[in-house]
Each structure stands twice: as C-alpha cells, then as structure tokens.
N, C-alpha and C positions, 0 to 999 in steps of 0.2 A: 864302427858306426852302423846302426841298424838301417835297413833299407826301408824307404817310404812305402806305404801301402799301395800307392799307384804303381810304383816301380816294381814291386813284388808281383802285383797283378799282371803287369805287362810281361814280366819275366816268366811267369807261370803260363801265360797264354800264347807266347811266341810259337811253340811247336804247332799248335792248332791253326794259328794264322798262316804259317808257312804251308801247312797241308791244304788250307783253303785256296791259297794262291796256286799251288801245284795242281789242284783239281780244276780250277778255272782255266789255267793255261793247258792242262792236259785235255780239256774238252776240244780245243782246236787241234793240238798236236796229234791226238789219237784218231782224228778224223771220224769221230762218232763211236769208236769202240768203247770209250768210257761210258757213254750214255747207254749203249747196249748192255754193258756189264752191270749197270745200275738198274736196268729194266728187269733182268731175270730174277733177282731175289724178291722183288715185289710183284712179279707177274701173277702169282696165284690170286692175289687180291685185286689187282688191276683188271684181270680177266672177268671178274664178276660184274664190273660196270662198263668195260670197254672191250671191243673185239681184240683178239690176240694180235701180236705183232705181225704175223704172216698175212693178216687181212688188211693191213694198212696200205695206203697208196704209196708205193715205193718212190714216186717222184716228189712226194710231199714230206717224207719222214726224216730226211737228213737234217734239215734245220732244227727240227724239234729234238732229235737225238743229240745234236751238238749243243743246243741250248740247255738241255736238262742238267748236265754237270755244272754249269754256270749258276743255275738256279739253286742247285744242291750245295754248292761249295761253302756258303756261309754257315751251314750246319756244323762245320768243324769249329767255328767260333763258339757256337751255342754249346756244343759238346765240351769244348775246352773250359768254358765258364762253369758248367755243371761239374766237370771233373775237378776243377779247383775247389769248388764249394764242398763237394763230397770228400775230397782229400782233407780239407780243414776239419771236417766233422769225424774223421777217423775211419772212413770206409776202407775196406781192404782193396788192394790193387786189382784183384780179380773181379770184384764187384764193380769197381770204377771202369774197367776195360769193357765189361759186359754192358754197362750203362752207356758208355761212349759209342759202342757198336750199335746198340739199340736206338740211340738218338740219330745216328747216321742212317739207319735203315728206315726209321719213321720219316726222316727228312727226304729220303729218296721217294718214298711213297707219296708224300705231300707234294713234292716237286712234280711228279708225274700227274697227280690229281689236279695241279694248277695248269700244267701245259696241255694235257690231252683235251679238256673241255674248251680250251681256247683255240684249238685247231680241229674243228669238226670235219674238215675236208680230208683228214688223214685216212679215213676208211670209206669203203664204197657203199 
C-alpha cells in the first residue's frame, strides 16, 4: 500500500525536525557556545554593520548568544522542506547538501540581524 503524501512529507522531514529540536535544546545545554559557533561564520558580514564581538558589553551578551540558536533552529525545517523538493526534482546529493548548508548559513545571518538591532545596549 503506497504511503499518503502527508505521511511521506513528514517521513522526509523528521531528520530536520530532530536537528531543529537538538539546536534549540543545545542553545541552553551549551551555555552559549552554540551561539558563538554560529557567530563566527557570519561575522565578516555582521562586522560591516555592527561592532565585533569583542566590543560587546560582556554583561549583556549572554542572553543574546543563548537566544540566537533558538531563533536559528527553525531553519532546519526550512532546509528540510527545500531538500525534499529538490530531491523530488532530481538534484544531486552534493547539490542538496550545499543548498542545505547555505540555507543554515543564511538563517544564522538573518537571526543575528534580527537579534542585534533589538539589543542596542550590547555595545558601548
């Protein structure tokens, strides 16, 4: 018996949903290390608009660094949906992995661009 389209969609998406959950929980368990790890790949662009991490007020930075992966985590769901659609269209595995990583990188940049302007007291 063939699987329903909804069940097929959920089956294809569960790894990304699990990764999103792990990222959100990891934000707390890593005590901010995940947020820092997500800062450095996008820092060349962030530093165009915002002061570098070293200039941030250290007493204000921890909540933002912990919140960042929580804001970023839903990107796994978006990347999973895009991955499924490109797989159905016959894209190669290598191209889909590159696109998945690119979506996560853009989401990290977007999350920082949302959180940093919302916290102007971060820098002196």
